[in-house]
TIZATOR-818103 format. One record per residue: residue in one letter; x negated, y, z of N, C-alpha, C, O in turn. Coordinates in steps of 0.05 Angstrom, whole numbers, plus 5000, padded with zeros to 4 digits. Layout:
BEGIN
REC  code   nxx   nyy   nzz  caxx  cayy  cazz   cxx   cyy   czz   oxx   oyy   ozz
REC     A     X     Y     Z     X     Y     Z     X     Y     Z     X     Y     Z
...
REM end
This chain:
BEGIN
REC  code   nxx   nyy   nzz  caxx  cayy  cazz   cxx   cyy   czz   oxx   oyy   ozz
REC     X  5227  5126  5195  5202  5113  5187  5208  5092  5166  5216  5070  5172
REC     X  5202  5099  5141  5207  5081  5119  5187  5058  5119  5191  5038  5105
REC     X  5165  5060  5134  5146  5039  5135  5157  5013  5146  5149  4991  5139
REC     X  5177  5015  5164  5190  4992  5176  5205  4976  5154  5204  4952  5154
REC     X  5219  4990  5137  5233  4976  5116  5214  4965  5095  5219  4944  5083
REC     X  5191  4978  5091  5171  4967  5073  5159  4942  5085  5154  4922  5071
REC     X  5154  4942  5111  5143  4919  5125  5163  4896  5123  5155  4873  5119
REC     X  5189  4901  5126  5209  4881  5123  5209  4869  5095  5212  4845  5091
REC     X  5205  4886  5075  5203  4876  5047  5179  4858  5043  5181  4838  5028
REC     X  5157  4864  5056  5133  4847  5055  5139  4820  5067  5133  4799  5055
REC     X  5152  4819  5090  5159  4794  5103  5179  4779  5086  5177  4754  5083
REC     X  5198  4792  5074  5217  4779  5056  5203  4766  5032  5210  4744  5024
REC     X  5184  4780  5021  5168  4770  4999  5153  4745  5007  5151  4725  4992
REC     X  5141  4745  5031  5126  4722  5041  5145  4698  5044  5138  4676  5037
REC     X  5169  4703  5055  5188  4682  5059  5197  4670  5032  5201  4646  5029
REC     X  5200  4687  5011  5207  4678  4984  5185  4660  4973  5190  4639  4962
REC     X  5160  4668  4978  5137  4653  4968  5135  4626  4982  5128  4605  4971
REC     X  5142  4626  5008  5141  4601  5024  5161  4581  5013  5156  4557  5012
REC     X  5184  4591  5004  5205  4573  4994  5196  4559  4968  5203  4536  4963
REC     X  5179  4572  4952  5170  4560  4927  5143  4546  4930  5137  4528  4914
REC     X  5127  4554  4949  5100  4543  4951  5096  4524  4975  5076  4510  4977
REC     X  5114  4524  4994  5114  4506  5017  5088  4507  5033  5074  4487  5034
REC     X  5083  4529  5045  5060  4531  5063  5069  4534  5092  5092  4542  5097
REC     X  5052  4528  5111  5059  4527  5139  5059  4555  5152  5076  4563  5167
REC     X  5038  4570  5145  5036  4598  5156  5018  4615  5139  5003  4605  5122
REC     X  5020  4641  5144  5004  4661  5129  4982  4671  5147  4987  4678  5170
REC     X  4958  4671  5137  4936  4682  5152  4931  4711  5146  4927  4727  5164
REC     X  4931  4718  5120  4925  4745  5112  4943  4753  5089  4949  4738  5071
REC     X  4953  4778  5090  4968  4789  5068  4952  4814  5059  4949  4833  5073
REC     X  4943  4813  5034  4928  4836  5023  4948  4855  5009  4963  4846  4991
REC     X  4947  4880  5016  4965  4900  5006  4949  4924  4996  4930  4933  5009
REC     X  4958  4935  4973  4946  4960  4964  4966  4982  4971  4989  4981  4963
REC     X  4956  5002  4985  4972  5026  4993  4957  5050  4984  4939  5060  4998
REC     X  4963  5061  4961  4949  5084  4950  4951  5108  4968  4970  5112  4982
REC     X  4930  5124  4967  4928  5149  4983  4952  5167  4979  4960  5182  4997
REC     X  4963  5167  4955  4985  5185  4948  5012  5172  4950  5032  5183  4941
REC     X  5014  5148  4963  5039  5133  4964  5058  5143  4985  5081  5133  4986
REC     X  5050  5161  5002  5066  5172  5024  5073  5150  5044  5093  5151  5058
REC     X  5055  5130  5047  5058  5109  5067  5035  5112  5087  5012  5113  5079
REC     X  5042  5112  5113  5022  5113  5134  5014  5084  5140  5030  5069  5150
REC     X  4989  5077  5134  4980  5050  5139  4983  5040  5167  4991  5017  5172
REC     X  4978  5057  5187  4981  5049  5215  5011  5043  5221  5017  5024  5236
REC     X  5029  5059  5211  5057  5055  5216  5066  5029  5201  5083  5014  5212
REC     X  5055  5024  5178  5061  4999  5163  5052  4975  5179  5066  4955  5181
REC     X  5027  4976  5190  5017  4954  5206  5034  4949  5231  5041  4926  5237
REC     X  5042  4971  5244  5059  4968  5268  5086  4956  5261  5095  4937  5273
REC     X  5098  4966  5240  5124  4956  5231  5122  4927  5223  5140  4911  5228
REC     X  5100  4919  5210  5096  4892  5202  5094  4873  5226  5107  4852  5226
REC     X  5080  4881  5247  5078  4865  5271  5106  4861  5283  5111  4839  5293
REC     X  5122  4881  5283  5149  4879  5294  5167  4860  5278  5179  4842  5289
REC     X  5168  4864  5251  5187  4848  5235  5177  4820  5229  5192  4803  5221
REC     X  5151  4816  5233  5140  4789  5227  5145  4769  5250  5142  4745  5246
REC     X  5152  4780  5274  5157  4762  5296  5178  4741  5290  5199  4747  5280
REC     X  5171  4716  5296  5189  4694  5291  5190  4684  5262  5207  4667  5256
REC     X  5173  4695  5245  5173  4686  5217  5146  4672  5211  5128  4671  5228
REC     X  5144  4662  5187  5119  4649  5179  5096  4669  5177  5073  4660  5177
REC     X  5102  4694  5177  5081  4715  5176  5072  4725  5203  5054  4741  5205
REC     X  5084  4714  5225  5076  4723  5252  5047  4716  5256  5038  4694  5251
REC     X  5032  4736  5266  5003  4733  5271  4986  4737  5247  4961  4737  5250
REC     X  4997  4741  5224  4981  4746  5200  4968  4774  5201  4979  4792  5213
REC     X  4945  4775  5188  4932  4801  5185  4942  4815  5161  4944  4803  5139
REC     X  4948  4841  5163  4956  4857  5140  4931  4872  5132  4924  4892  5144
REC     X  4918  4863  5111  4893  4875  5101  4901  4896  5081  4910  4890  5059
REC     X  4896  4921  5088  4905  4944  5071  4881  4956  5056  4862  4965  5068
REC     X  4883  4956  5029  4864  4970  5012  4876  4997  5006  4900  4999  4999
REC     X  4861  5018  5008  4871  5046  5006  4857  5061  4984  4839  5077  4989
REC     X  4864  5056  4958  4850  5070  4937  4857  5100  4937  4879  5108  4945
REC     X  4838  5116  4929  4842  5145  4930  4862  5155  4909  4868  5141  4889
REC     X  4872  5179  4913  4889  5191  4893  4872  5200  4870  4850  5211  4873
REC     X  4881  5195  4846  4867  5203  4822  4886  5219  4804  4909  5213  4802
REC     X  4875  5240  4792  4891  5257  4774  4874  5266  4750  4850  5263  4750
REC     X  4889  5276  4731  4875  5288  4708  4883  5318  4708  4907  5324  4706
REC     X  4864  5335  4711  4869  5364  4712  4872  5374  4684  4855  5371  4667
REC     X  4895  5387  4679  4900  5397  4652  4887  5425  4648  4886  5434  4625
REC     X  4878  5437  4669  4864  5463  4667  4835  5459  4657  4827  5471  4638
REC     X  4821  5441  4671  4793  5436  4663  4789  5411  4647  4767  5404  4639
REC     X  4811  5396  4643  4811  5371  4627  4791  5351  4637  4776  5339  4622
REC     X  4791  5347  4664  4773  5328  4677  4788  5309  4696  4808  5318  4708
REC     X  4780  5284  4698  4791  5266  4718  4780  5274  4745  4756  5279  4748
REC     X  4797  5275  4765  4789  5283  4792  4802  5265  4813  4822  5252  4808
REC     X  4790  5264  4837  4802  5252  4861  4816  5273  4877  4805  5295  4881
REC     X  4840  5266  4887  4854  5285  4904  4865  5269  4928  4871  5245  4927
REC     X  4866  5283  4951  4875  5270  4976  4905  5272  4980  4917  5253  4991
REC     X  4917  5294  4972  4945  5298  4975  4957  5311  4951  4942  5322  4934
REC     X  4983  5310  4948  4996  5322  4925  4992  5352  4922  4994  5362  4899
REC     X  4988  5366  4943  4985  5395  4941  4956  5405  4937  4952  5429  4935
REC     X  4937  5387  4935  4909  5395  4932  4904  5409  4906  4916  5404  4886
REC     X  4884  5427  4907  4874  5440  4883  4853  5422  4870  4842  5405  4884
REC     X  4849  5425  4845  4828  5411  4831  4801  5417  4844  4795  5440  4847
REC     X  4786  5397  4851  4760  5402  4863  4739  5414  4844  4718  5423  4853
REC     X  4745  5414  4819  4726  5425  4799  4733  5454  4792  4715  5471  4794
REC     X  4758  5460  4786  4765  5487  4777  4785  5501  4795  4791  5524  4790
REC     X  4794  5488  4816  4813  5499  4836  4841  5503  4824  4858  5516  4836
REC     X  4846  5492  4801  4873  5493  4789  4892  5474  4802  4884  5456  4817
REC     X  4917  5478  4797  4938  5461  4808  4955  5447  4787  4975  5435  4793
REC     X  4945  5448  4763  4960  5434  4741  4946  5408  4735  4928  5407  4718
REC     X  4955  5387  4748  4943  5361  4743  4965  5340  4743  4987  5344  4753
REC     X  4959  5318  4731  4977  5295  4729  4965  5272  4744  4942  5264  4739
REC     X  4981  5260  4763  4971  5237  4778  4968  5213  4759  4986  5207  4743
REC     X  4945  5200  4761  4940  5176  4745  4934  5152  4762  4930  5130  4751
REC     X  4933  5155  4788  4928  5132  4806  4930  5140  4835  4928  5163  4842
REC     X  4933  5120  4852  4934  5125  4881  4962  5126  4892  4966  5132  4915
REC     X  4983  5120  4875  5010  5120  4885  5021  5092  4889  5044  5088  4897
REC     X  5004  5072  4883  5014  5044  4883  5019  5034  4912  5007  5043  4931
REC     X  5037  5015  4913  5043  5001  4938  5051  4973  4929  5073  4969  4918
REC     X  5034  4953  4934  5041  4926  4925  5025  4905  4941  5003  4910  4951
REC     X  5037  4882  4943  5024  4859  4956  5007  4846  4934  5016  4840  4912
REC     X  4981  4842  4940  4962  4832  4920  4961  4801  4922  4963  4787  4902
REC     X  4957  4791  4946  4957  4762  4950  4961  4754  4979  4960  4770  4997
REC     X  4965  4728  4982  4968  4716  5009  4947  4695  5013  4941  4680  4995
REC     X  4937  4694  5037  4920  4672  5046  4937  4655  5064  4945  4664  5086
REC     X  4942  4630  5056  4960  4613  5071  4948  4587  5079  4926  4580  5069
REC     X  4961  4573  5097  4953  4546  5106  4975  4527  5100  4973  4503  5105
REM end
């Protein structure tokens, strides 16, 4: 489960920010996890709860934004939304497309006290 190591990276980032910004605790961590990122949001939330114990992030809410997968179909030359990497183009049923969004995974901001 690579989500556990991703959750650890989030906690590490929070601890780094704490060292430079000197806050007491984190209330909310906003994260973007694209539909095509191959990250299970529920597993990420569970892993975060585990690795955040005993840290400044303990008890923080992991607010996950889940933007859809976006691609450009080279068959019909149209931008389309896709749910998974193997999907056919919803317009022409082709499979020749280039991903243009929905693979991101990043921390957007922290709400701290």
